N, C-alpha and C positions, 0 to 999 in steps of 0.2 A: 383409179380414183382413191383419194385419201379419205380418212375418216372425216366426217363433217365437223365443222367448228362454227363459231359465231364471231361476228364483228364486234367492235367496241360498243356499238348501239344494240347489240343482241340479234342482229339480222343473221339468219343461217348462211353459212358459206360452205361451198363444196369445191375442192380442187381436183381437177382431172389431169391425167398424164399429159395430154396435149389437146389441141383444138379439135382434132378429129374425134377423140373420145367424148369430149364435151358435146360436140354437135350430134353425135350418134345418140347420146342419152336424151338430149332434148327432142330429137326427131321421134324416138320411140314413145316418149311421153305425149307428144302432139298426136301421133297416129292413134294411140290408145284413147286419147280424149275425143278425137273425131269419131272413132268407132262407137264410143259410149254415148254420143249425142243422140237424143231422141229424133225420130224421123221428121218431126214437124219443127225442129229447132235448128238454128245456125250455130256453127262453131267459129267465133271470131278470133283470129290470130293477129295480134299487133306486131308489125314488122318494121324494122329500120332497113334502109338501104346500106350499101357499103360493105366493109370487110368483116366486121365482128361476128356476124351471124352466118357468114357464107358457108362454114362447115356444117351448120345445122340445115341450111337449105339444100346443100348437096346430099346430106344424109337422108333427108326426106325423100328425094328423088330415088336414092339408091335402095331404101328400105321399104318404100310403100308397096304393098302387095298389088299385083296386077289386077286383082278383082276388087280392089278397094273402091268405095263410092265417096268421092270428094265433093259432091255437089252441095254439101252443107257447109263446106269450108269457105270462109271469107278472109281474104288477105287485107288487113287494115294497115295501110302504110302510114308512117308517122308524119311525114313531111314531104314537101316538094319545093324545088327552086321556082322562083317567080321572075318573069321577065316584064319589061315595060317600065313605066314611070310610077312613082308613088300614087298618082291619081288614076292610073289606068293600068292595072296589073293583071297578068294572066299567068297560068302555069306554063312552064317551058315546054317545048315540043317533046313529046314522049320519045321521039327518035334520037334526041340528044344523048350523048354518053352519060351525062350527069342526071338525067331525069330519073326520079324515084319511081314513077310509073313505068318507065322503060325498064329500069332495073327489075321491078317486080315481074314484068312479063318475061324478060330474058333469063333471069337467074332463079326465079321461084316457080312461076307458073309453067313455062314451057318444058323444063326438065321433068317436073312432076307429072304433068299431063301426058308426056311421052311414055311414062312408065305404067299408066293405067289404061283400062279399056276405053275405047272411044265413046265419048258421051258421058263418062263418069268422072271427068276431071273437074278442075276449077273453072267455073264459067267466067266469061269476060266481065259480066256485071257483078262478079264477086271479088273484084280487085278494086278496093276503095282508096281514095286519097282526098285530102282536103282541097277545097276550091277557094282560091284567093278572092274570088268575087263574093263569096258568102261563107267565110270560115266558120261562123257559129253553127251553120247547118251540119257540120261534121259531128260535133258533139251530140246533137239531137239525133242524127242518124244512128250513131253507135248506141246511144241510150235506148232508142226505139227498138233496136235489134236485140236488146238484152245485155249489152255490155261485152267487153272483150274477155274471152275465157283466159287467155294467156298473152300478156304483153311481153315481147322480147325487147330488151333495151340494151343500149350500148353507151359508153362514155367517150366523149372527145378526149384526146390525149393531152391537149395543151391547156384547155380551160374547163374540162368536165362538162361540156355541153351535152344535153340529152335531146334528141331530135335537133331542132334548131334553137333550143332555149339555152341561152348563154348567161353567165353571171352578170349582174345579180339577178337571181331567179325569183319569180313571183309564185308562191305556193297556190295562189288563187287563179293563175293564168289558165285560160282555155284556148282552144284552137284560134289562131290569129296570124296575121301577116306580120313578120318581124324583119327589121333590118339586121343583117347578120354581122356578128362581131368579127373583127379582123382575125382574131385567133381561131375562131370557128372556120373562117374561110381558109386560113392557112392549113388547118387540120384536114380540110376537105380536099386540098390539093394532093394529099397522100391517098385519100379515098378514091379520087378520080384522077389518075395520073395524066389523063389527056389535058388537064389544066396545066399550061406551061408557065403562066405567071399569075400572080394574085389578081391582076386586072381581068383575067379570064373567068374568075369565079363570080357568079351572080351575087349581087349585094342584098337581095331580098329573098325570103322564103316564107312559105306558109307552113305552120307547124302545130301539132298538138301542144297543149300546155301541160304544166305539172298537174293541174286539177283534172285534166282529161285522163291522165294516166292513173292517178290515185283514186279518182271518183268513178271511173267507168271500166275498171278492170277487176276480175276476180283474183288474179295472181299476176305477179311481175317477176321476171328473171333478168337481172343485170349481168351481162356477159362481157368479160374482159379476157382477151387472149393475146399472147405475144409480149415480148419484152417492152415494146413501145408503150403498152398500156400499164406497165408496172407502177409508175408514179401515180396514175389515176387510181389503180387498185389500192395502193397503200393509203391514199388520202381517203377513199371511201371506207376502207376497213377501219381506219383510225378515228373517223368522225363519230362523235357521241350521238349524233342525230342528223337531221337535215341541216345542211350548210348552204345558204343562198349563194355563197361564193364558189360553190362546186355543185352545179345543178344535179349531177348524177347521184349525189347523196340522197336524192328523193327516194331512193330504194328503201331507205329506213322508214319512210312513211307509207309505203305501198301495202295494200292488202296481200297477205301471203308473199311478201317480198323475200327474195333470196339472191345471193351473189354467187355466180358460177365463174370460176377461173381455171385457166390451164396453169401448168407449173411455171411457165415462163412469166406470166403475169403475176403469179403469186410470189415469185422470187425464190422458188424452191429447187431451181436447177443450177 
């Protein structure tokens, strides 16, 4: 890890040797936070699907003590693909390769629960996701639970989207059903390689909004790893503040916002 620095907007920045080192540092922070949570409280962890936080999820499963009690941990997924028509929408089948709920079960919950004692893992009802039939209920549910302790965030490589929020981004946006921008859909072909053509990618999604992230979180970490995320990292680092044309720059408006990079994304390799 390099010495911490700041972005043009004054947001703290830390560069790690590689994605694995970054993921391990985040995992240790999360585990310490869960352990410090009072017995009668929940620890809400905001999670994106896809590649950017995969090293952190893998590190959580690797580093969690076998005797840890994760029954207070709630996985708050940021978004989900939507099927159906604009007038009759539903979340995609969790069994689909692109389902964010399916991703949470396969890549977050199952490996972590396999590492801890039976009955002390993440319960099925502690994996949350927005419902396209009542998106506003998601913000209320998060607020009623005390807010997200740590929101892990990532940036789209091509348009800076965060969750499914594409440019131009609305600072006041809350959880809602969105028509996905073409560039966001193209980026997601890399996230889910089972998509063979752009037509395979769903056209709609339900997603937290920027106001959900800034207003219902105690802290937010923007994670960018790999050379493909270097242009996005450069744009976020150079932004003097929030830029609606690059939604991931919302990190500069987030409570206790910080930017975590590996050396490839930072351009120091």
